matplotlib code that plots the C-alpha trace (Angstrom):
import matplotlib.pyplot as plt

x = [6.6, 5.6, 8.2, 6.3, 7.6, 4.1, 2.2, 1.7, 1.0, -2.6, -4.1, -3.6, 0.2, 0.3, 3.0, 2.0, 5.0, 3.2, 1.3, -0.8, -1.3, -4.1, -3.0, -6.3, -9.9, -9.8, -9.3, -9.1, -11.1, -14.5, -14.3, -17.6, -16.3, -14.4, -16.6, -20.5, -22.2, -23.6, -20.1, -18.9, -19.0, -15.3, -13.8, -13.2, -9.7, -9.0, -9.7, -7.1, -3.6, -1.0, 2.4, 3.8, 1.1, 1.5, 5.2, 4.7, 2.2, 4.3, 7.4, 5.5, 4.6, 8.2, 9.6, 7.4, 8.2, 6.7, 9.2, 7.1, 4.8, 2.6, 1.0, -2.5, -5.4, -7.8, -5.1, -2.0, -0.5, -3.4, -2.1, -0.1, 2.5, 3.2, 6.9, 7.3, 5.5, 7.7, 10.9, 9.8, 8.9, 12.0, 14.0, 12.6, 14.2, 11.4, 10.6, 8.4, 6.1, 3.0, -0.3, -1.6, -4.0, -1.0, -2.9, -0.3, 2.5, 4.8, 5.2, 6.8, 9.3, 12.3, 10.6, 10.0, 13.6, 15.2, 13.3, 14.2, 10.8, 11.1, 7.8, 4.6, 1.2, -1.1, -4.8, -6.1, -9.3, -9.4, -7.2, -10.1, -10.3, -14.1, -14.4, -11.8, -13.9, -17.1, -15.8, -13.7, -16.0, -12.8, -11.1, -7.6, -6.8, -4.0, -2.3, -2.5, -1.3, 1.6, 2.6, 2.8, 5.2, 7.1, 7.5, 8.8, 11.2, 12.4, 13.3, 10.4, 8.9, 5.3, 2.3, -1.0, -4.1, -7.3, -10.6, -12.5, -16.3, -18.6, -20.1, -17.6, -14.0, -13.6, -13.3, -10.0, -8.1, -6.1, -5.5, -4.0, -1.8, -0.7, 0.3, 3.0, 4.5, 6.9, 6.5, 8.0, 5.0, 2.9, -0.8, -2.8, -6.4, -8.4, -11.7, -14.5, -14.9, -17.9, -17.7, -20.3, -22.2, -20.4, -23.5, -21.5, -23.0, -21.4, -22.8, -20.6, -17.4, -14.9, -13.3, -9.8, -11.2, -12.9, -9.7, -7.5, -10.1, -9.8, -6.0, -5.9, -8.4, -6.2, -2.6, -1.0, -0.8, 3.0, 3.5, 1.8, 4.4, 3.5, 5.9, 7.1, 4.9, 6.7, 6.1, 2.8, 1.9, -1.8, -1.5, -0.9, 1.7, 2.1, 3.8, 3.6, 6.9, 9.0, 6.9, 8.8, 6.1, 3.9, 0.3, -1.2, -4.6, -5.7, -8.6, -9.7, -13.3, -13.0, -9.7, -8.7, -5.0, -5.9, -3.7, -0.5, -1.9, 0.6, -1.2, -2.8, -4.4, -4.3, -7.1, -6.4, -8.4, -6.1, -8.1, -6.5, -8.4, -7.1, -8.7, -9.9, -13.2, -13.6, -16.2, -14.6, -11.9, -9.7, -9.0, -5.3, -5.3, -7.4, -5.2, -2.1, -3.4, -4.1, -0.5, -1.3, 0.6, -1.1, 0.5, -2.2, -4.8, -2.7, -2.3, -6.0, -6.9, -4.5, -5.7, -9.3, -8.5, -10.7, -9.1, -10.7, -12.1, -13.4, -15.4, -17.1, -15.6, -18.1, -19.4, -22.9, -21.9, -20.2, -23.5, -25.3, -25.2, -25.8, -22.4, -20.4, -22.6, -21.2, -17.7, -16.4, -16.3, -13.0, -12.0, -12.1, -10.2, -7.3, -6.5]
y = [-1.0, 2.5, 4.4, 7.6, 9.9, 11.4, 8.1, 8.6, 12.3, 13.5, 16.6, 18.5, 17.8, 15.2, 12.6, 9.1, 7.4, 5.2, 2.0, 0.1, -3.5, -5.7, -9.4, -10.9, -10.1, -12.7, -11.9, -13.7, -10.9, -9.4, -5.7, -4.1, -0.8, -2.9, -5.8, -5.7, -7.8, -10.1, -10.7, -9.9, -11.7, -12.8, -12.9, -16.4, -17.6, -17.5, -13.7, -13.0, -12.0, -14.8, -13.9, -13.6, -11.2, -9.1, -8.8, -8.0, -5.2, -3.9, -3.8, -1.8, 0.8, 0.9, 1.2, 4.3, 6.1, 4.3, 4.3, 2.9, -0.2, -1.1, -4.6, -4.9, -7.2, -8.4, -9.8, -10.3, -13.0, -15.4, -15.7, -19.0, -17.6, -14.4, -15.4, -15.7, -12.4, -10.6, -12.0, -11.1, -7.5, -7.1, -7.5, -4.2, -0.9, 0.2, 0.8, -2.2, -2.1, -4.0, -3.5, -6.3, -7.1, -8.9, -12.0, -14.3, -12.0, -13.5, -16.5, -14.2, -12.1, -13.8, -13.5, -9.8, -9.2, -11.2, -9.1, -5.8, -4.8, -2.5, -0.7, -2.4, -0.9, -2.8, -2.3, -2.1, -0.2, -0.8, -1.5, -3.2, -7.0, -7.0, -4.2, -5.8, -9.0, -7.0, -5.2, -8.1, -10.9, -12.8, -13.4, -12.5, -9.4, -10.9, -12.2, -8.9, -6.9, -9.2, -9.3, -5.4, -5.6, -8.3, -6.3, -3.3, -5.6, -7.0, -3.5, -2.8, 0.7, 0.1, 2.3, 1.3, 2.4, 3.0, 3.9, 6.1, 5.7, 7.7, 5.6, 2.9, 3.9, 7.6, 7.4, 5.5, 8.3, 9.2, 5.5, 5.0, 8.1, 6.8, 3.5, 5.6, 6.7, 3.7, 2.0, 3.7, 3.3, 5.8, 5.6, 6.9, 7.9, 7.6, 9.3, 6.8, 6.7, 5.7, 2.3, -0.1, -1.8, -0.2, 1.9, 5.1, 8.4, 11.7, 11.4, 8.3, 10.1, 11.5, 14.4, 15.8, 18.7, 16.3, 14.4, 17.4, 18.8, 15.6, 15.7, 19.4, 18.8, 16.0, 17.2, 20.6, 22.6, 23.0, 19.2, 18.6, 18.8, 19.2, 17.1, 17.7, 15.8, 13.8, 15.0, 13.6, 12.5, 11.7, 12.3, 15.3, 14.1, 14.9, 13.6, 14.2, 15.5, 12.8, 10.0, 7.4, 7.1, 9.6, 9.9, 11.2, 12.0, 11.0, 13.3, 12.0, 13.2, 16.7, 17.8, 15.7, 15.7, 15.4, 18.3, 16.3, 12.8, 10.5, 7.2, 4.6, 1.3, -2.1, -4.5, -8.2, -8.9, -6.6, -3.4, 0.0, 2.6, 6.1, 7.1, 5.4, 7.2, 6.6, 4.1, 3.7, 1.1, 0.1, -3.6, -4.2, -8.0, -9.0, -6.9, -8.4, -11.9, -11.1, -10.2, -6.5, -3.5, -2.1, 1.3, 3.0, 1.8, 3.1, 6.5, 6.8, 5.9, 8.5, 11.2, 10.5, 11.2, 13.8, 16.7, 15.8, 12.6, 10.9, 14.0, 14.3, 17.7, 18.6, 17.0, 17.3, 15.1, 12.7, 12.2, 11.1, 7.2, 7.1, 8.8, 6.3, 3.3, 2.1, 2.0, -1.4, -2.6, -1.7, -5.3, -5.8, -2.5, -3.1, -1.1]
z = [-30.3, -29.5, -27.4, -26.9, -24.1, -23.9, -23.5, -19.7, -19.8, -19.7, -21.2, -17.9, -18.1, -15.3, -15.8, -14.5, -13.0, -10.5, -11.3, -8.8, -9.9, -8.5, -8.5, -7.4, -6.6, -3.8, -0.1, 3.2, 5.0, 4.1, 5.0, 4.4, 2.8, 0.3, -0.5, -0.5, 2.1, -0.6, -2.0, -5.6, -8.9, -9.3, -12.7, -14.1, -13.5, -17.2, -17.2, -14.5, -15.6, -15.4, -13.9, -17.4, -18.4, -15.2, -16.1, -19.7, -19.0, -16.1, -18.4, -21.0, -18.4, -17.0, -20.5, -20.9, -17.7, -14.7, -11.8, -9.0, -8.8, -5.9, -5.7, -4.3, -4.2, -2.9, -0.8, -2.9, -0.7, -1.3, -4.9, -5.1, -7.6, -5.6, -5.1, -8.9, -9.6, -7.0, -8.5, -12.1, -11.2, -9.0, -12.2, -13.6, -12.8, -10.5, -6.8, -5.8, -2.8, -1.6, 0.3, 2.4, 5.2, 6.9, 7.9, 6.3, 5.4, 8.1, 5.7, 3.0, 5.0, 3.2, -0.2, 0.3, 1.5, -1.3, -3.9, -2.4, -1.2, 1.8, 1.9, 3.2, 3.6, 6.0, 6.2, 9.8, 10.7, 14.4, 17.4, 19.0, 18.5, 18.6, 16.1, 13.8, 13.8, 13.2, 10.1, 8.6, 9.6, 10.5, 13.9, 12.8, 14.8, 16.9, 13.7, 11.9, 15.0, 15.7, 12.0, 12.0, 14.9, 13.1, 9.9, 11.9, 13.8, 10.4, 9.2, 6.8, 6.4, 7.5, 6.9, 8.5, 6.6, 8.6, 6.8, 9.3, 9.6, 11.9, 14.6, 14.1, 14.6, 14.7, 18.5, 17.9, 16.2, 19.4, 20.1, 16.6, 17.1, 20.5, 18.7, 17.0, 20.3, 20.6, 17.2, 14.1, 11.8, 9.9, 10.6, 7.6, 8.2, 5.0, 4.3, 3.5, -0.2, -2.4, -4.3, -5.6, -2.8, 0.2, 1.3, 1.3, 2.2, 3.4, 6.9, 7.5, 6.5, 9.0, 7.2, 7.4, 9.5, 11.9, 12.4, 13.0, 15.5, 17.5, 17.3, 18.4, 21.3, 22.7, 22.0, 22.6, 19.4, 20.0, 20.0, 16.6, 13.9, 10.2, 8.2, 4.6, 2.2, -0.6, -4.2, -5.6, -2.0, -1.4, 2.3, 4.6, 7.1, 10.8, 13.9, 17.6, 18.8, 20.6, 19.1, 17.0, 14.3, 12.5, 11.2, 8.0, 6.5, 3.0, 2.2, -1.2, -0.6, 1.1, -0.2, -3.2, -4.4, -8.1, -9.3, -8.6, -9.3, -11.0, -10.5, -12.8, -11.8, -13.4, -12.3, -11.8, -15.0, -17.0, -17.3, -16.8, -14.6, -15.0, -11.6, -8.5, -8.8, -12.6, -13.7, -17.2, -17.8, -20.8, -21.6, -22.0, -21.4, -24.4, -26.7, -25.2, -25.7, -29.3, -29.8, -30.4, -28.9, -25.7, -25.8, -27.9, -25.4, -22.5, -24.2, -25.0, -21.4, -19.9, -22.2, -21.1, -17.5, -15.8, -13.9, -10.6, -9.1, -12.3, -13.2, -9.8, -9.0, -6.2, -3.1, -4.6, -7.5, -5.2, -3.3, -6.4, -6.4, -10.2, -10.7, -8.6, -8.6, -11.9, -10.4, -9.2, -5.6, -4.0, -3.8, -7.6, -8.3, -6.0, -2.8]

ax = plt.figure().add_subplot(projection="3d")
ax.plot(x, y, z, "-o")
ax.set_aspect("equal")
plt.show()
């Protein structure tokens, strides 16, 4: 087995200590920016990693320097063996967290606690019941909203991810921030990003600058507090003085955080993506099933990582569909 301290270091000197693992391509919501309207071709079940394979691959990454793992989907809680996966991964010396749409997370509170998972990210793109139903094509707003409150009450650290889109929910920026007045959550505004089938174009995107202009036009400048960002943080963090929660902006498009990127992604069908924007993937699962070591594939994939956004280092390149149209839909990458 290769034990190479350099296996997770790319040619720009970035150390990759954070692995995001997608457990399933399936979801119980149908958000348009994540899944194309016509749906996606799901991988056959036999192509999806078993819980043993998830553990084996994760352990290889941890043995070589990964210190943080986040589980994503699809929706990870629709996977029937999620309690087993959590228990297996919790045995590794790693910080374990999870991203969910929170539709059924209330059934797993005890499982999360017993496996030491304290940090939950919840996707919620509108505080309007009607808009929520419009974008998710499911009438589950009350369930999600109440489960966010439940997670806070149960002592979890909760971040709420909202993808902002012009003409849809950019008028809710202040409402989201007001949500943090009495509830200790972090609202994270995410710039709309291009993926296969999500009809992205720059005109739909609400930028970091747009968001801060709205914030500054509503709140006094003296009440807007810039918080210290964590190392390798993807977000710029703020809070309104006196509010229990905070808000942040993830500006992947207009102000990418590539210089300090420490993230790798593993898709549910066992492929490593070295960047969310990258259209190239490296197959770990086939090699694992053949009984061969996966470390050389990981090392090669990490060394192939571009300096910025999968090689799309300008907004002009980002606007060329041929450059990002080969990338997967978000639902099959993992949030």
